[in-house]
C-alpha positions as CSV (number, residue, x, y, z in Angstrom):
1,S,5.4,-3.2,9.7
2,F,8.6,-3.2,10.1
3,S,7.9,-0.3,12.5
4,D,5.1,-1.3,14.8
5,G,4.2,-5.0,14.4
6,A,5.9,-6.4,17.4
7,E,3.3,-4.3,18.8
8,I,-0.2,-6.2,17.7
9,T,0.1,-8.9,19.8
10,D,-3.6,-10.4,19.1
11,A,-7.2,-9.4,17.5
12,N,-8.0,-6.7,20.9
13,S,-4.4,-4.6,20.7
14,A,-5.0,-4.7,16.1
15,L,-8.6,-3.7,16.7
16,N,-8.0,-1.0,19.4
17,L,-4.8,0.7,17.4
18,A,-7.4,1.0,14.4
19,A,-10.5,2.0,16.1
20,R,-7.2,5.0,17.3
21,M,-6.5,5.2,13.5
22,V,-10.4,6.2,12.7
23,E,-10.6,9.0,15.4
24,D,-7.6,10.1,13.6
25,G,-9.6,10.5,9.7
26,V,-8.2,6.9,8.7
27,D,-9.8,6.0,5.3
28,I,-9.3,2.6,4.9
29,L,-7.2,-0.6,7.0
30,D,-5.1,-2.6,6.2
31,V,-4.4,-5.2,7.6
32,G,-1.0,-8.1,6.4
33,G,0.0,-11.3,8.5
34,E,3.3,-11.5,7.1
35,S,6.5,-9.2,7.1
36,T,7.4,-7.5,3.2
37,R,10.5,-6.4,4.8
38,P,13.8,-6.1,3.8
39,G,15.0,-9.4,4.6
40,A,11.5,-11.1,5.8
41,V,11.5,-14.8,6.5
42,A,8.2,-16.3,4.8
43,I,5.7,-17.9,7.1
44,S,2.6,-20.8,6.2
45,V,-0.3,-20.1,4.6
46,Q,-1.9,-21.4,8.3
47,E,-0.1,-19.0,9.9
48,E,-1.6,-15.9,8.0
49,L,-4.4,-17.2,8.2
50,D,-4.7,-17.5,11.4
51,R,-2.9,-13.8,12.2
52,V,-5.1,-11.8,10.1
53,I,-8.8,-13.2,9.3
54,P,-9.0,-12.5,13.2
55,V,-8.7,-9.2,12.9
56,I,-10.3,-8.4,10.1
57,A,-13.6,-10.3,11.5
58,A,-13.1,-7.8,14.5
59,L,-12.8,-5.2,12.3
60,K,-15.4,-5.2,9.7
61,A,-17.9,-6.1,13.5
62,R,-16.9,-3.3,14.9
63,L,-16.1,-0.7,12.4
64,D,-17.3,0.8,9.4
65,K,-14.1,1.3,7.3
66,P,-12.9,-0.6,3.9
67,I,-10.7,-2.9,5.2
68,S,-7.0,-4.4,2.7
69,V,-5.5,-7.9,3.6
70,D,-1.9,-6.9,2.5
71,T,-1.1,-10.8,1.7
72,S,0.3,-12.6,-2.1
73,K,-1.3,-16.1,-1.6
74,P,-4.8,-17.1,-2.7
75,E,-6.2,-18.8,0.1
76,V,-5.1,-15.8,2.2
77,M,-7.5,-12.8,-0.2
78,R,-10.3,-15.6,-0.5
79,A,-10.0,-16.7,3.2
80,A,-10.0,-12.7,4.0
81,V,-12.5,-11.4,1.5
82,A,-15.5,-13.5,2.9
83,A,-14.7,-12.4,6.3
84,G,-15.1,-8.9,5.6
85,A,-11.8,-6.9,3.4
86,V,-13.0,-5.1,0.2
87,L,-8.9,-5.3,-1.5
88,I,-5.9,-7.0,-2.1
89,N,-2.9,-5.7,-0.9
90,D,-0.5,-7.9,-2.8
91,V,3.5,-6.9,-3.4
92,Y,3.6,-9.5,-6.0
93,A,1.0,-7.6,-8.0
94,L,-1.8,-11.0,-8.5
95,R,1.7,-13.0,-10.0
96,R,2.1,-15.8,-7.7
97,E,-0.3,-19.6,-8.4
98,G,-4.1,-18.9,-8.7
99,A,-3.2,-15.5,-6.9
100,L,-5.3,-13.5,-9.4
101,Q,-7.7,-15.9,-10.2
102,A,-8.9,-15.8,-6.5
103,A,-8.5,-11.7,-6.9
104,I,-11.0,-11.9,-10.1
105,D,-13.3,-14.6,-7.6
106,S,-13.8,-11.9,-4.6
107,G,-15.1,-9.1,-6.5
108,A,-12.3,-7.7,-4.9
109,A,-10.5,-4.4,-5.4
110,V,-6.4,-4.7,-6.1
111,V,-3.2,-3.2,-5.4
112,L,-0.4,-4.1,-8.2
113,M,2.8,-3.1,-6.8
114,H,5.6,-2.8,-8.6
115,M,8.2,-5.6,-6.7
116,Q,12.6,-6.7,-8.1
117,G,13.5,-9.7,-6.5
118,E,11.8,-10.9,-3.3
119,P,11.0,-9.9,0.7
120,G,14.5,-11.2,1.1
121,T,16.6,-10.7,-1.0
122,M,15.0,-6.9,-2.6
123,Q,17.5,-4.6,-1.4
124,Q,20.8,-6.1,-2.6
125,N,21.8,-4.4,-4.8
126,P,19.0,-2.9,-7.0
127,E,19.4,-1.7,-10.1
128,Y,17.5,-0.6,-13.1
129,Q,18.4,0.4,-17.2
130,D,15.8,3.4,-16.1
131,V,13.9,2.7,-12.6
132,V,10.5,4.8,-13.6
133,E,9.9,3.9,-17.3
134,D,10.9,0.2,-16.0
135,V,8.5,0.4,-13.0
136,A,5.8,1.9,-15.8
137,R,6.1,-0.7,-17.7
138,F,5.8,-4.3,-14.8
139,L,2.7,-1.9,-14.5
140,T,1.5,-1.8,-17.9
141,E,2.2,-5.9,-19.0
142,R,0.3,-6.2,-15.2
143,I,-2.8,-4.6,-15.6
144,F,-3.0,-5.6,-19.4
145,S,-2.4,-9.5,-18.3
146,C,-5.1,-8.9,-15.9
147,Q,-7.6,-7.1,-17.6
148,M,-7.1,-10.3,-20.5
149,A,-8.1,-12.8,-17.2
150,G,-11.3,-10.7,-16.9
151,L,-10.1,-8.4,-13.8
152,D,-11.6,-5.0,-14.1
153,K,-9.8,-1.9,-14.2
154,K,-12.2,-0.8,-12.2
155,R,-10.4,-2.1,-9.4
156,M,-7.2,-1.9,-10.4
157,I,-5.2,0.2,-7.2
158,V,-1.5,1.5,-9.1
159,D,1.6,1.3,-6.0
160,P,5.5,2.4,-7.7
161,G,6.4,0.2,-4.5
162,F,8.5,2.6,-2.8
163,G,11.3,0.6,-0.4
164,F,10.8,-2.5,-2.6
165,G,14.4,-3.6,-4.2
166,K,14.9,0.5,-4.4
167,S,17.5,2.7,-3.6
168,T,17.7,5.7,-1.9
169,A,18.3,7.3,-5.5
170,N,16.1,5.2,-7.0
171,N,12.7,6.6,-4.4
172,M,13.5,9.6,-4.5
173,T,13.4,9.7,-8.5
174,L,10.3,7.7,-8.4
175,L,8.7,10.6,-6.1
176,G,9.7,12.8,-8.4
177,Q,8.1,11.8,-11.8
178,L,5.0,10.0,-9.6
179,K,3.0,12.0,-12.6
180,R,4.0,9.4,-15.2
181,F,1.8,6.7,-13.6
182,S,-1.2,8.1,-13.8
183,Q,-1.1,7.2,-17.4
184,F,-2.7,4.3,-15.8
185,E,-6.4,5.4,-15.2
186,C,-5.8,4.6,-11.7
187,P,-5.6,5.2,-8.5
188,V,-2.2,5.7,-7.5
189,L,-1.2,4.5,-3.9
190,V,2.3,5.4,-2.4
191,G,3.5,3.8,0.9
192,L,6.9,5.5,2.0
193,S,6.2,5.8,5.6
194,R,9.5,5.5,7.5
195,K,10.9,3.7,5.3
196,A,14.7,3.0,5.2
197,S,15.4,6.3,2.0
198,I,13.2,8.2,4.6
199,G,16.2,7.5,7.8
200,A,18.4,7.9,5.3
201,L,18.2,11.2,4.3
202,T,17.1,12.6,7.4
203,Q,19.6,10.8,9.1
204,Q,17.4,8.4,11.5
205,S,18.0,5.5,12.2
206,E,15.0,5.0,14.8
207,P,11.5,4.2,12.3
208,K,9.1,6.8,14.6
209,A,11.3,9.2,14.6
210,R,10.8,9.7,11.3
211,L,8.1,11.1,10.8
212,A,8.4,14.8,9.8
213,G,10.4,12.8,6.2
214,S,7.6,10.8,6.1
215,L,5.0,13.7,5.6
216,A,8.0,15.8,3.0
217,A,7.5,12.5,1.5
218,H,3.7,12.2,2.0
219,L,2.9,15.6,0.6
220,I,5.2,15.6,-2.4
221,A,3.7,12.6,-3.4
222,A,-0.5,14.3,-3.2
223,Q,1.0,16.3,-4.8
224,R,2.3,14.6,-8.2
225,G,-0.8,12.3,-8.1
226,A,-1.2,10.2,-5.8
227,S,-4.6,9.2,-4.0
228,I,-3.7,6.7,-1.8
229,I,-1.4,7.3,1.0
230,R,-0.5,4.1,3.2
231,T,1.0,5.6,6.5
232,H,1.8,4.4,10.0
233,D,0.4,8.1,11.0
234,V,-2.6,8.9,10.7
235,R,-3.8,13.0,12.3
236,A,-0.6,14.1,11.2
237,T,-0.5,13.0,7.5
238,V,-4.6,14.0,7.7
239,D,-3.8,16.9,9.2
240,G,-1.1,17.4,6.3
241,L,-3.6,16.3,3.4
242,R,-6.4,18.4,4.3
243,I,-3.5,22.0,4.2
244,L,-2.6,21.0,0.7
245,A,-6.0,19.9,-0.2
246,A,-7.5,23.7,1.1
247,I,-5.7,25.8,-1.5
248,P,-7.5,26.4,-4.3
249,P,-6.7,24.7,-7.1
250,A,-5.6,27.1,-9.2
251,L,-3.1,27.9,-7.1
252,V,-1.6,24.3,-7.3
253,E,-1.5,21.5,-9.3
254,K,-2.5,18.3,-6.9
255,A,-4.0,15.4,-6.8
256,N,-7.7,14.4,-5.5
257,V,-6.4,12.9,-1.7
258,S,-9.9,11.8,-0.7
259,P,-10.7,9.1,-3.7
260,D,-14.3,8.6,-3.7
261,L,-13.8,4.8,-2.0
262,A,-17.5,3.7,-2.6
263,A,-16.9,3.7,-5.9
264,L,-13.7,1.4,-6.0
265,F,-14.8,-0.9,-3.6
266,G,-18.4,-0.8,-4.7
């Protein structure tokens, strides 16, 4: 993570963090060994395997929560699922060579995320004709391509990719029109936690100081159709979503903030 990844130096520190997240109410544990922050440098397949497989194996053995692997490499996908992951979270939406077949063969659920460009250059003047329609068109094409290749749509989650090749204005437009992505009839995942756009709008340069802005964005996303929230701050986010869920449905339109994970990963 751009925010606190440097604090996780081995499988034990990752396991300790995961255990705290479970206590705080997490539903899914997402494990990634290669940064996808703006300007990130790619690492080798072997280095990524060395980083994530021991962590996934340890989490599988000790914690009873679904495990997601954040990767775009087919070799890592296969090894991670063999080690216990049940969800593949791919910022390239299975576009890299071999990734789609690896996902199909694995039987795991998948996150199809939109990204303009690639992590190393994605924030260099991103441009769209209409960011909502451009992202929706991309996801439509990816869902169709994956289905044609044999991936069951019931295994798909969509993610508009906040912060991945998008300006602050682009991100806020997507957030405001998030309901547009409910058309796919797939769970919508949102990752806004501590993002640079939150920092820009709240004038908080330090990622860990962006809690209030992140929570506001998460609650807006949940009201507009997000059913999975990817966050660094589990307890605060869970508390906020519990307040939202307590409002009588007749008084506010809101998403199901606790999707049926057993059905998704079964």
